[in-house]
C-alpha positions in Angstrom: -23.5 2.0 15.1 -22.5 3.0 18.5 -19.6 5.1 19.4 -16.7 3.0 20.7 -15.8 4.7 23.8 -19.7 3.9 24.6 -19.4 0.4 23.8 -16.5 0.4 26.3 -18.1 2.2 28.7 -20.9 -0.3 28.6 -18.8 -3.0 28.6 -17.1 -1.8 32.0 -20.7 -1.1 33.5 -22.4 -4.3 32.3 -24.0 -6.8 35.0 -22.3 -9.6 33.5 -18.5 -10.3 33.3 -16.9 -8.9 29.9 -13.4 -10.4 28.6 -10.8 -8.8 25.7 -7.9 -10.4 24.5 -4.7 -8.5 23.5 -3.6 -7.5 20.2 -0.5 -5.7 19.0 -1.4 -4.5 15.6 -4.3 -4.2 12.9 -4.0 -7.9 12.3 -4.3 -9.4 15.5 -6.7 -7.0 16.2 -9.0 -8.2 13.4 -8.7 -11.5 14.2 -9.6 -10.8 18.0 -12.7 -9.0 16.4 -13.3 -12.1 14.3 -13.3 -14.5 17.2 -16.5 -12.6 19.0 -14.9 -10.2 21.6 -15.9 -7.4 22.4 -13.2 -5.3 23.1 -9.3 -5.3 23.0 -6.5 -4.5 25.1 -3.7 -2.7 23.6 -0.8 -4.3 25.6 2.2 -2.3 26.2 3.9 -5.6 26.5 2.9 -7.0 23.0 3.2 -3.6 21.2 6.8 -3.2 22.2 7.7 -6.9 21.9 6.4 -7.1 18.2 9.5 -4.7 17.5 12.0 -5.9 19.7 12.2 -3.7 22.3 11.7 -3.4 25.6 8.6 -2.8 28.1 10.4 0.2 30.0 8.8 3.1 27.5 11.4 2.2 25.0 9.0 2.5 22.4 7.7 6.0 22.1 4.3 7.0 23.0 3.6 8.5 19.1 4.7 5.4 17.6 2.1 3.4 20.2 -0.2 5.6 18.9 0.3 5.0 15.5 0.1 1.7 15.8 -3.6 2.0 17.4 -4.5 3.8 14.9 -4.4 0.8 12.3 -5.6 -1.3 14.9 -9.0 1.0 15.1 -9.1 1.2 11.1 -9.4 -2.4 11.2 -11.8 -3.0 13.5 -15.5 -1.7 15.0 -14.9 -2.8 18.8 -13.2 -0.4 21.5 -9.8 -0.7 22.2 -8.4 -0.2 25.9 -4.9 1.1 25.7 -2.4 -0.3 28.4 -0.7 3.3 28.5 1.3 2.4 31.2 2.1 5.4 33.5 0.4 8.3 30.8 4.1 8.7 29.4 5.4 11.3 31.7 3.7 13.7 34.0 0.0 15.4 34.1 0.6 17.4 30.7 1.7 14.2 28.5 -1.0 12.5 29.9 -4.0 14.9 29.0 -2.1 15.3 25.2 -2.2 11.4 25.2 -6.0 11.3 25.8 -6.6 13.9 23.3 -4.6 12.2 20.6 -6.4 8.5 21.3 -9.7 10.2 20.8 -8.9 11.5 17.5 -8.3 7.9 16.6 -11.2 6.6 18.2 -9.8 4.6 20.8 -12.0 3.9 23.7 -10.0 4.5 27.0 -6.6 4.0 28.5 -5.7 2.2 31.6 -2.7 3.9 33.3 -0.2 2.3 36.2 1.1 4.6 40.0 4.3 3.4 39.0 7.2 6.3 37.8 8.1 7.2 34.1 9.9 5.0 32.6 8.2 2.1 33.8 9.1 -1.7 34.1 7.0 -4.2 33.3 5.2 -5.5 36.6 6.8 -9.2 36.5 10.4 -7.9 36.4 11.5 -7.3 40.0 7.9 -5.7 40.6 8.6 -5.6 44.2 11.7 -3.4 43.9 9.5 -0.6 42.3 8.7 2.8 43.4 5.3 3.8 43.3 3.6 7.0 42.2 3.0 9.6 45.3 -0.7 9.3 45.6 -1.6 12.9 45.0 0.4 13.4 42.0 -1.3 10.1 40.2 -4.7 11.5 41.4 -3.4 15.0 39.4 -2.6 13.2 36.2 -6.3 11.2 36.5 -7.9 14.4 36.8 -5.6 16.3 33.8 -7.0 13.2 31.6 -10.6 13.7 32.3 -10.4 17.1 32.1 -8.7 16.7 28.4 -11.4 14.3 27.4 -13.8 15.9 25.0 -16.3 12.7 25.0 -17.6 11.8 28.0 -17.5 8.1 27.5 -13.8 7.7 27.2 -12.7 5.8 30.0 -9.9 6.1 32.0 -8.8 3.0 34.0 -6.5 3.6 37.4 -4.1 1.0 37.8 -3.0 0.2 40.9 0.5 -1.8 41.4 0.4 -2.0 45.2 0.4 -5.7 45.4 2.7 -5.8 42.5 5.5 -3.7 44.6 4.9 -5.5 48.0 2.2 -3.5 49.7 -0.9 -5.0 51.3 -4.6 -4.8 51.0 -4.6 -1.5 52.9 -2.3 0.1 50.8 -4.2 -1.4 47.3 -7.5 -0.1 49.2 -6.3 3.3 49.7 -5.0 3.9 46.4 -8.0 2.5 44.6 -10.5 4.7 46.7 -8.1 7.6 45.8 -8.4 7.0 42.2 -11.9 6.5 42.4 -12.4 9.7 43.7 -10.3 11.6 41.4 -12.2 10.7 38.3 -11.4 6.9 37.1 -13.8 5.2 35.7 -12.7 1.9 36.8 -9.9 0.4 38.9 -7.8 -3.0 37.9 -6.0 -4.7 40.4 -2.9 -6.2 39.3 -1.2 -9.1 41.2 1.9 -11.5 40.4 1.1 -14.4 42.7 -0.3 -18.2 41.2 -3.2 -17.8 42.8 -5.9 -14.9 43.2 -6.4 -14.7 46.7 -5.2 -10.8 46.9 -7.0 -10.2 44.0 -10.6 -11.6 45.4 -9.4 -10.5 49.0 -9.4 -7.2 47.3 -12.7 -7.2 45.0 -14.3 -8.7 48.0 -13.5 -5.4 50.2 -13.8 -3.0 47.5 -17.6 -4.1 46.9 -18.4 -2.8 43.6 -17.7 0.9 44.3 -16.7 1.1 40.6 -16.1 -1.4 38.0 -13.2 -3.5 38.9 -10.8 -4.8 35.7 -8.0 -8.0 36.5 -5.3 -9.4 34.4 -5.2 -13.5 35.0 -1.9 -13.5 33.6 -0.2 -15.5 36.5 -3.8 -17.0 38.0 -4.6 -18.3 34.7 -5.9 -21.7 36.4 -8.5 -19.6 38.0 -12.1 -20.6 36.8 -13.8 -17.7 35.5 -17.2 -18.3 37.2 -14.7 -17.5 40.4 -14.7 -13.8 38.4 -18.0 -13.7 38.3 -19.1 -14.3 41.6 -16.8 -11.6 43.0 -18.0 -8.8 40.7 -15.0 -8.7 38.1 -16.8 -6.2 35.4 -13.5 -6.9 33.1 -11.1 -9.3 32.6 -8.1 -8.6 30.4 -6.3 -11.5 28.6 -3.4 -9.7 28.2 -0.4 -11.1 26.1 -1.8 -14.3 24.3 -1.6 -13.3 20.8 1.8 -12.5 20.8 2.2 -15.1 22.9 1.4 -17.6 20.5 2.6 -15.8 17.3 6.0 -16.1 18.6 5.7 -19.8 19.0 4.4 -20.4 15.6 7.1 -18.3 13.8 9.7 -20.1 16.2 8.5 -23.3 14.9 7.8 -22.6 11.2 11.2 -20.9 11.0 13.2 -23.8 12.4 11.1 -26.3 10.4 11.7 -24.5 6.9 15.6 -24.2 8.3 16.4 -27.7 8.7 13.8 -29.4 5.9 14.8 -26.9 3.4 11.4 -26.5 2.0 8.1 -25.6 2.5 6.6 -29.1 2.3 6.3 -29.4 5.9 4.7 -26.0 6.8 2.5 -25.0 4.0 -0.6 -26.9 5.3 0.0 -25.7 9.0 0.1 -22.3 8.3 -2.5 -19.6 6.7 -3.2 -19.5 3.1 -2.6 -16.1 1.0 -5.9 -15.9 0.2 -6.8 -15.7 4.0 -4.7 -12.7 4.3 -6.3 -11.1 1.4 -9.5 -11.8 3.2 -8.3 -10.2 6.5 -6.7 -7.2 4.4 -9.6 -6.5 2.9 -8.9 -7.0 -0.7 -12.3 -8.2 -1.9 -13.5 -4.6 -0.8 -10.8 -2.8 -2.7 -11.5 -4.6 -5.9 -15.3 -3.9 -5.9 -14.2 0.2 -5.2 -12.4 0.1 -8.3 -15.1 -0.8 -10.3 -17.1 2.5 -8.8 -13.9 4.7 -8.8 -12.6 3.5 -12.3 -10.9 6.6 -13.2 -8.6 6.5 -9.9 -7.2 3.1 -11.7 -6.7 2.8 -15.7 -9.1 -0.4 -15.6 -10.1 -0.1 -19.5 -6.5 1.2 -20.8 -4.3 -0.6 -22.6 -0.5 -0.5 -23.9 0.7 -2.1 -27.2 4.3 -2.3 -27.8 5.5 -3.3 -31.0 8.3 -5.9 -30.7 8.7 -8.4 -33.7 11.9 -7.8 -35.6 15.1 -8.8 -35.0 16.2 -5.7 -35.3 19.0 -4.6 -37.8 22.5 -4.4 -37.5 22.5 -6.0 -34.2 23.3 -9.9 -35.1 25.4 -10.5 -32.7 23.2 -9.4 -29.7 20.1 -10.8 -31.1 21.4 -14.2 -31.9 18.8 -15.7 -29.4 16.4 -12.6 -28.4 14.4 -9.9 -30.2 15.7 -6.4 -29.9 13.2 -5.5 -27.5 15.3 -7.6 -24.7 18.6 -6.4 -25.0 19.9 -4.7 -21.9 20.1 -1.2 -21.5 22.1 -0.2 -18.0 20.9 -3.3 -16.3 17.6 -3.5 -17.5 15.9 -4.8 -21.1 14.1 -2.1 -22.8 11.1 -3.7 -22.6 11.1 -4.2 -18.7 11.8 -0.2 -18.8 8.6 0.3 -21.5 6.4 -1.9 -18.8 7.5 -0.2 -15.9 6.5 3.1 -17.1 3.0 1.4 -18.2 2.8 -0.1 -14.5 3.8 3.5 -12.6 0.8 5.2 -15.1 -1.6 2.3 -13.7 -1.7 0.9 -17.0 -1.5 -3.3 -16.1 -2.8 -4.3 -19.7 0.3 -4.4 -21.6 0.4 -6.4 -24.7 3.7 -7.3 -26.8 3.5 -8.3 -30.0 6.5 -10.7 -30.8 7.7 -12.4 -33.8 11.2 -13.0 -33.6 12.7 -15.0 -31.1 9.1 -14.3 -29.2 10.1 -17.1 -26.7 12.7 -15.6 -25.3 10.2 -12.6 -24.3 10.0 -13.3 -20.5 8.9 -10.0 -19.1 6.5 -10.3 -16.2 3.4 -8.2 -16.3 2.8 -8.4 -20.1 0.6 -10.8 -22.8 2.6 -12.1 -25.6 1.1 -12.4 -29.2 2.8 -13.5 -31.8 3.1 -12.5 -35.3 3.8 -15.6 -37.6 4.3 -13.9 -40.8 7.3 -11.5 -38.6 9.8 -12.1 -41.3 7.5 -11.4 -44.5 5.4 -8.5 -43.0 5.8 -5.2 -41.6 4.3 -3.1 -38.3 0.3 -3.2 -39.3 0.3 -7.1 -39.4 1.2 -7.2 -36.1 -0.8 -4.3 -34.8 -3.8 -6.9 -36.4 -2.7 -9.6 -33.9 -3.3 -7.2 -30.9 -6.5 -6.5 -32.1 -8.1 -8.1 -29.0 -6.1 -5.8 -26.7 -7.1 -2.4 -28.1 -9.3 -1.2 -25.0 -11.0 2.0 -25.0 -7.8 4.1 -24.3 -4.9 2.8 -26.0 -1.1 3.5 -26.6 0.8 2.1 -29.5 4.4 2.4 -29.2 7.8 0.9 -30.9 9.7 -1.5 -28.8 13.3 0.0 -29.1 12.3 3.4 -27.4 13.8 5.0 -24.3 11.5 8.1 -23.4 12.1 9.9 -19.9 9.1 9.4 -17.7 6.9 12.5 -18.0 6.6 12.5 -21.9 4.3 9.2 -21.1 3.0 11.3 -18.5 1.6 14.0 -20.2 0.2 11.9 -23.1 -2.1 10.5 -20.6 -3.4 13.7 -19.1 -4.1 15.0 -22.8 -8.1 15.0 -23.2 -7.7 13.9 -26.8 -9.3 11.0 -29.1 -6.1 10.7 -30.8 -2.6 11.8 -30.0 0.9 11.7 -31.1 4.3 12.7 -29.8 6.4 14.7 -31.7 10.2 15.7 -31.1 10.4 19.6 -32.6 14.3 19.5 -31.8 16.0 20.7 -34.9 16.8 17.6 -36.7 20.5 18.5 -37.6 21.1 18.1 -33.7 19.0 14.4 -33.6 21.6 11.6 -34.1 20.3 8.1 -35.3 17.2 7.5 -37.2 15.2 10.2 -39.3 12.2 9.0 -40.6 9.0 9.8 -39.8 9.2 13.0 -40.1 5.9 15.3 -39.0 4.3 17.8 -40.9 1.6 19.4 -38.6 -0.7 22.4 -38.7 1.7 25.1 -36.7 5.3 24.6 -35.3 6.0 23.9 -31.6 5.5 27.3 -29.6 6.8 26.4 -26.4 5.3 29.1 -24.6 2.0 27.5 -24.9 0.6 24.3 -22.2 -0.9 22.0 -24.2 -1.1 24.0 -27.8 -3.9 22.9 -29.8 -2.0 21.4 -32.9 -2.9 18.7 -35.4 -0.9 16.2 -37.5 -0.9 16.7 -40.7 1.6 14.0 -42.5 4.1 11.7 -41.5 6.6 10.8 -44.1 10.1 10.3 -44.8 10.2 13.2 -47.5 12.3 16.4 -45.9 10.1 18.6 -48.2 6.8 17.5 -47.9 4.7 19.8 -50.4 7.3 21.9 -50.2 7.7 22.5 -46.2 9.9 21.7 -44.0 8.9 19.3 -41.1 7.6 20.2 -38.0 9.5 17.2 -35.9 9.1 13.8 -35.5 7.2 11.2 -34.4 8.9 9.5 -32.1 7.0 6.0 -32.5 3.9 6.9 -29.7 0.1 7.0 -30.4 -2.6 7.2 -27.8 -6.3 6.7 -29.2 -8.8 7.1 -26.5 -12.5 6.7 -26.6 -13.8 7.6 -30.1 -10.6 7.3 -30.9 -10.6 3.8 -30.9 -13.3 3.3 -33.5 -11.7 5.7 -35.6 -8.0 3.8 -35.4 -9.9 0.4 -35.7 -11.9 1.6 -39.4 -8.5 3.0 -40.5 -6.7 -0.1 -40.2 -10.1 -2.0 -41.3 -9.6 -0.2 -44.7 -5.8 -0.7 -44.9 -6.6 -4.2 -44.8 -7.9 -4.2 -48.3 -4.6 -2.9 -50.1 -2.8 -5.4 -52.0 0.3 -4.2 -50.3 -0.8 -4.5 -46.7 1.6 -6.8 -45.2 4.0 -4.2 -45.8 2.3 -0.9 -44.3 3.9 0.5 -41.4 1.7 2.3 -38.4 2.7 5.9 -40.1 0.4 4.5 -43.2 -2.5 4.2 -40.7 -1.7 7.4 -39.0 -1.8 9.1 -42.5 -5.0 7.1 -43.0 -6.4 8.9 -39.9 -5.8 12.0 -41.3 -7.3 11.3 -44.7 -10.4 10.5 -42.7 -11.1 13.8 -41.1 -9.6 12.3 -37.8 -6.1 14.1 -37.5 -4.4 13.4 -34.7 -3.7 16.0 -32.3 0.2 16.5 -31.4 2.1 16.8 -28.3 5.3 18.0 -28.8 8.3 17.5 -26.7 12.1 18.4 -27.4 14.5 15.6 -27.0 14.2 13.5 -24.1 14.0 10.1 -26.2 15.5 7.9 -28.5 15.1 4.6 -30.2 17.7 1.9 -31.1 18.5 1.2 -34.3 22.2 0.0 -34.3 25.1 -0.6 -32.3 25.9 2.9 -32.4 22.3 3.2 -30.2 22.7 1.4 -28.1 26.2 2.7 -26.7 23.9 6.0 -26.5 21.5 4.3 -24.8 23.3 3.4 -22.1 24.5 7.0 -21.1 21.1 8.2 -21.6 19.5 5.4 -19.3 22.2 6.5 -16.7 21.5 10.1 -17.3 17.5 10.4 -17.4 15.1 8.0 -15.8 14.7 5.8 -18.9 
């Protein structure tokens, strides 16, 4: 593809008159290109107006350059920046040119007024012009600073605006051309193009001539062609059109207190997505799937009402009880979302209709009153992906626990808290017996699970910790998990079996999960005392 600088230079030197249109952000720039224009005018008036600041260099030049970066990234056609006076002296001009080139901006137009500038249409005749020699030095400094030979510097002559005559305008234009300007922009605020056309006749195509017919807009473009104008800039009409549209829309919505009268007259949300390039992102996700967990799911078991919490669960399951202003389920979902896990299934039962958290799929265990955890898991079989996290719906835990769980390269992984049991309030079930105790000096210690049990002396041993109710099956681990679940379904007492039974069957099958040791930083909610502690926990931790 032809460089943007070369595109602009070719546009200026073409035998035909060219036209470029103002844009003030990435979205407007993309719309200008889609309309068919071969170039974009980065208007100083429009760039400042979109931030509701005055066109008096109140917008810093670094802010201007940052906006231009978005405009350049969104388009393939050249951008000519309205660079005001160059934002200072010759040194500011040099730095500006280098920064514009880094962002693939094709050129800059500077005007021969003093910094900070004032818009030409605000008492222009009272504005002082820059000394010719000083301005020529600024042009030369910009040309010396550029690394791309095709980068264009357009010198804008404000003599007519300031009330000077044709002779001064020609004198300045010629001096700027000799100083190295790639084109001359001659500006006027008259409603007729007479002084512009007089300048063009005397100029006689010494170098490309650029005009901005904002005030003499009714002049037929054929007149510009006859006078060999190289480039016409429609300088501020995108920002003006957007202001009118927004004012009308805002007024209509306010007066009607409804969207009915405007919905058919504004761009659709899918059109915004199209301009943003949403489709490209979806295609990229297919290629770079590792950066987004497309084949990762979470299953949250939340079918029970919760014992000892009758008053709080009168019309909702335990997972919907608020803790420090957020439901337990909302806290879990947010943690998965942060990890990029968006396929989240909640197995409901008791008052499942009250599970209304956005971002989850709800499946129902209709047998919740007469069955246990594995029946609930069976209801979510379609949600078991290549990488699945299974956990209880009454858990609170610090974010790093899930982060670490997802970082481990393991087919089966369980989280075990190695804190002393005497220090652990609440439930002391699901005791974990492991191949080695927790060695906190080792990162990702290689330990396998041997048993989950309620027996505090299994095989005469003390437990190594507690399984907290979190399991991950990844890759072949999914196959192992489904196989073990299928085996257990043939047992007569399957309806009474729990997740620890599934984990123990995995061990018996020779697929013992690895152990991720933690030390505290989690809790489950089993009663009112736990709920009171949960509030404190949530306030102290990112739970």
